[in-house]
C-alpha angles and dihedrals in degrees: 000000000000093000094048092052094047089056097052095088091057091061090059093042088056090048091050091050093050091050094047097042125352114228140162090241093057091050091051090047094052094047094044093050090048090052091049095050089046090055094054090068091215107156092189089057091047093052095043092048093047093052095044093048092050092052095042093048088049093052092047094051094042090054091045092237094132137021118251087235092064093046090053090054091048091050091050091052092052095044090046089052092054092046091054088048091052092048089052092049091048094046092045094050092045092053099040094045099031091139091063114096113248092356093157094053090045091053092049089049090052093048092049088050095051096045092049093044089244098309095111117062118171118217113273117249115225109224124199114261111253126192114254118229125215093249095043112116125224100245118170131047103211123231116278097094088117092061093043093048092047091049091050092049096044093047092054090043090051091054088047093053090049090053090048091052093045093104142345090263093054090046092055103032104016129226093290134270111299090002099101096096098048090042094051091044092052103037109018115027122359091198094060117104114259088226091060116151135167123237092206099082097202091057092045091053093046092053098045102032101025128218090312092056095045093048093049090052095046089045091057090057093046091054091051091048094052094046092049094044092050094062095053097204133135090248095050092045091049094053088044087058091053092050094045091053091053092043089055093041091059085078088069107021133053153125118125097258094050095054098045095108092055090070085066090063093045087054092048089051093052093042100044095057095081088051091049090047095053091045090053094045091051092052089048094052 
């Protein structure tokens, strides 16, 4: 998850390079990064990247900054990279777990479930029951990871919401940074771990910083989005795509440590606008 998200900016860097000056290195970079993100098997990253790419491509085409032909080629390169990644995943699982019945089909089913965020579920194949020998290894974890992951996330999020709603003070100011686990253990559920965190970043912020903290955080992104959209350049739209991907990914990804590098891109967004403005002004003059 962390690795997939850290690679998202490089997709947009490669796209920016291709639009400014097409080169073999940029095409190789775009395809390689796409393959790598595909291999991480991070459905949150898949979703965030898809949404941000669609929006960014639409902005670029609408403002006539790139031809639809080049966008189509870029899309095919990214799709091809993911296709290669999925083929590698299927082949790897089939070879490593060759003793598992219908392993290739099960792997394809798992990939379809991840890519569709659990909305596509292929029919189960009923394999013949085979005796298990003493030395036989347990090889394949069956699909269902989506449900397990979602249950874990929603359970933690439910406890966080209860902590946030505990009193008017917690609703407005939250329970305090890093205090969610101890607070839940003491006031909500004594069986919960004291290290409880929520991997839905918006709910984590809401529970620990309250409405005020969440609004300030979202406002920072909105300021960046407005500044970047106002300049209508390839550079500003590329950085906009990076931030939008992170903004969407916060629905799946969180904890303060895991998102530290994202603040770098927020800083770049706020700092790059004067440069974009001067560049645009120079071209206008």
